[in-house]
N, C-alpha and C positions, 0 to 999 in steps of 0.2 A: 319372380321369387320362388324358390324351390320349396318343397314340402319338408317338414321337420319329422324325423323318425326317432324312435327309441328302441333299443334292443330289449327284448323280454327280460325283466328283472333289473334292468339297469336304470339309474336315475338321469343319466346324461342324455341330451338331445343332440342330434346331428342333422346336417343338411349338406346338400351339394355345395361345393365351393363355386361361387359365381365365375371363377377364372378357370374352371376344369377344362382340360384339353384332351382331345382324342388320343394323342400319343401317350399322355400320362396314364390313361386307363390301360392301354396296351402294355406299356412298360410294367405296370403294377400286376398284370396277370388277368385282366378282364378279357373275356372272349365275346366276340359278337355272335349273337344268336341269329337264327334264320329270320326272325322278325325285325332285326336290326337293332335290338336292345343290347346292353352290355352286361354280362353276367360274371360274378366273381364268387368262388367257393374256396374256402380254406378250412381244413380239418382242425378241430381243437382237441388237444389230448393232454393227458397228464404225464405219461412216460414215454410212450412210443407213438409216432405218427401213424403206424400201421394198425394201431389199436384205438383209433380215435372214436369216441362215442358221440361226438357232436361236431357240427360244422357251421361255420359262419357263412351266410349267403347274402350277397348284395346284388341288386339289379338296378341298373340306371337305364332309363328309356332312351330311344334313338335321338330325341331332341335334347338330351343332356339337361333335363329340367325336372325329372321325378326319380326319387331314390326309394328303394325298399331295403331293409336291413333286418335279418332274422337269424337266430341260432336254432338249428333243428337237430334231430337225432340223425343217426347214420342213413336211415331210409329217406329223410328229408320231408317226412309227413307230419311229424309232431314237433311243435316248439318246445325248446328246452330252456329252462332257467338255470344258468350255471352259477348265479350269484347267491342262491339260497343254501348251497351245500359247501361247507368250509373245505371239504376234501377235494374240491374242484378248483382250488386257488391257482394251481398251475394253468388251468384253462383260462382263468381270468387274466392272469399275467400275459399269456400269449395273445388273448383278445386285445388287451391294452396296447401290446407291441404292434399288432397289426393295424389298429385304429390310428396309433401314433404315425405309423408309416403312410397311411393314406392321407393323414392331415399334412404330413411334410411334403407329400407329392402333390398337394393342392387339389385333391379329389374331394374330400369332405372337410367340413369345418364343425367344430363343437359350438353349439348355440349356448350362450350364457343365459341364465335365468330359468 
């Protein structure tokens, strides 16, 4: 059983899909790190991807059983809550699109409850 994670400020919980496959991670844009883990980063922006102020980061361990998911600032050092500011609604929409894609690719599942 994998761990359940929440994105800072979001009420939804996610975990790794038990059927996750290595090729699905690669197809979705995950990159293998030097330690063997799989890392994914996607900028979240309002108008231009070149002016992104936040980034969604996911890491899956090499055994495909531990997930971390966080939204950070550009530097990657500070957690950002994009849900508390209404002017960031386009970022929330983009985040929802990315999460829906990862669910359809059977990488993550949303946990009910």
